[in-house]
N, C-alpha and C positions, 0 to 999 in steps of 0.2 A: 202203790201202794192200798192195800186193800179197803175196803167201804168201812172196814167196821174198826180201824183204826181211827185214834181220836181228832178232831179237828185241831184244838188245840188245847194247853194245859190252862186250867182256870175256865174253863167253860162250863154251861147251864146244858142240864140233859135235856136232849127231848129228841124221841126217835120215832122217823116216820113208820108211818102202817108200813109198810114191803120191808122196813126192818132197816133200811138205811138210816145212818147219823145224821141229822139236820140238825145241828148245835152251832149255833153261836155264840161266837166268845164274848162273855160279862165286864164290865170296866170291874180290877180286882179294886179300885180303892185307889184313884189319883188322888193326891194332897190338894184342895184347893188354891188354886194360885192368888185369889183374889184377898185372901188374909197370910201373914206371918204372923211369927209368934209377938204376940205383946199389944198385938195392933185390933185382934176381930172384937167388937163386941164393946167398945170403950169412947167411940164418935169423938176418937183426939189423934191429932197425928203421934206421929211415933216418936217415939226419943226425949220431946219436952214436955209434955204432959198438957200442953196449950191447946183451946179451943180447936176442933178441925174448922172453924170459920173465921178463924182469924188470921190476917195475911201475914206474911214474914215480907220480910227484906224489899223483896222484888216484887210486892203487891199481889202473889196468889198466897190461894188458901190452903191447904194442903188438900182439901178436896180435890181442888184446880190441879193438885200434883199425881195425885192419883187416879185423874180422869188420865192425866198425861202418861202418865208408867203404863197404865192399860191398852192407850192406844197402843203407844210403841210395842209391847206385848204381842199386839193382833197381830201389827205390823212385821214385827217380826216370825211371828208362824205361816201369816200368807208368803213371805220368801220361801221356805221353806218346804212349799209343797213345789214341787216341779210343773213347769209352763203345761207341757202335755194334759197332766192332769188338771190343771186349773180351766184346760180349753175344753175337757170333753163333757161332749152334749149329749150323750147318751143319759138315757132315763131322768130327763128332764120333767116331760109330762106326770111324770111319777112322784113332783116335788110335793111332801107334806102323806105320803101314803104310808102304812103303818106296813111293818112285815109279817104280820102275822097275816093281816088281809092279802098279800099279796100272793102271799103260801098256800091261802086257803085257795084261789081261785085255780090255782095254778095245780093243783091236786085232786080240783074239781074235774080236768081238762086236760093233764098229763099225768107222766111219771115222772116230773120233778120236780124240785122244790126253790121257791124263791131263791137259797143261797147255790145253788145249781147255777141257774139259768143266768143270775148275774155274773157269777164267777166266769162261767165259759163264756159269756160275753166278752167279757174285759179280758182271759186269756187269749179268744180272736184278736182282738184291736190292740193289745199291747205284746204282741208275737214280734219278735227281733229276728236277726238271722241266727243269733246262736241260741235263740228260743223263748222262753215265754218270760217276762219280768215280774217273776210271783212276788218278791219281796218289794218293788213299788204297787202292786196290784194292793197285799196285804195290808201296808201301811198307808196306805191313801185310801181304802174303801169306803169308807162313810163318804168321804170328798167326792170319790166316784157314782157311787148309787144311792141315793135320796134313802132308801129304807132298809140300809145296811150302818145299823149302830154303832159297831165295834168295829177294831182292827183285828185281820187275820194274818197267822204266820204263815211263811213259805209253804211249810208242810200242809197245812190246811187250805192254800188255797188250792195247791196240788189235789189233794183227796177230795179236793167236789169238784174240780175239774175231771177226774177220773171217773168220778160218782155219774157223772153227768154224762159222758162217754158210753157207761154201759149201760143206762139206761135207754138212751138212743140207740145203741144195740140189739136189745133185748125192744124194744117195742116196734124196730123194723123189722126183727125177725116175725114177730108175733103176727104183725100187717098182713106182710107178703106170704105167711102160711095163708092165715084166712082167704085172700088174693087167690092163690093157687089151689089151694084144695077142692074149691068146689063146691065149698057151701055155702057161697054166696052167687047169685045172678051177679050179671055184669051190671044190671041198673041197681041194684045192692053195694057192687065198690064204685061206683059212680056217684052215689049219694055220702058216701062213707068218704071220698074222695075229698066233695066241694064242703061235707063237718071240717074236717081235719083242716084245710086250709084254709079257709077262714080265723081256726084260731091262730094257726102259726101267722097267717096275714098281722092279725090284731097283736099279736109280740111283738112283730117289727114294727109295726108304726108306732106301738108304745117305747120302743126304743128309739123311736126316733126317725126312722127310715120311711121316706117319702116314697109311695107306689104308683107310679104312672100308671093309670087304665090301663094302656095299649101292652104294655109291658106286663103287668099283672094278668091279662085277658092270654098275651103270649106263655107265660108261665102254666098255667092254669092247660090250655091246651097240648102243652110237652108234656106235662105230667100226667094227666090223660091217656095221650098217643101211648107212653109209656106201658101205663099200667094196661091196655087193651093188650100190647105186644107182650107183657106178662102174663096174662091169662092164657090167652091164644098158645103162647109155647108150655104150657103148665097144662091147658087140654092135650095138647100133641103128645106131650110125655107120660100124663095119666094113663092115654088113651092107648099107648104101646104095648104096658107091661104093667102088671099088678102081680105084686109079691105077697102070699100069703103070710104074716105074721104069724101063724102059728106053724105052718104048716116047713113055709120057705117054699112055698109051688110057685112060679110062673104061670102066670095064664094071660092069652091077650081080651084084650076090651074094646070092643069094634067103637069106630067115633061117634055112634048113636045111640051109645049105652051110656045110662047115668049110671057113675063110677059106685052110688052110693045103695045102688039096688043088690 
């Protein structure tokens, strides 16, 4: 599904700075379950015109009965939530967070939106042997992620996941090109790696991942090692030949010569 397709019908319009659709479905006006015809605003028990504080034959007042009915509804709603959704512990550190604040934080530091971040994580966690449980994710989105307030259609879930994957691919290509192009020194690349690693670790911690110090240091060393190999390989590639983009002429470049000169 292309990124410019609508996330779901009845959504509020909000377009990201890079043109990606970042819309969150809005409530289309569900009826208030707490009120029914003839009962709203009169302070009386339904049907008999008696005062709400007056007890019935069983010694219960109308307000007692209303409270019991509300409790029963809440119990029924809770039983409809799948067990794996109720036990889902990701994003619990963000209880009370607002979508706009989370989105602003991400957009200042990454290319992804809060919607794409949350749904990409859910798609990874709710993947089965036959695929991703798009319907379960969409229907239970507010239960799974504190800063998501509305449900999504399976199509909207798929669109957000596709958007996340596309942005990660583009960001990866941009970074690797910068690292391989010779525009930055080895020290510059190390500094960038440190900064982006810190942001990535923070997001993982917010999701509820406990990072062991030893594992963290090992991962950083492995990443740095890979980046050193990438840089060395790119230097050899750039030193083997340089093709002029204007005439197509290929000329040799010595290993000590700066490609930018």
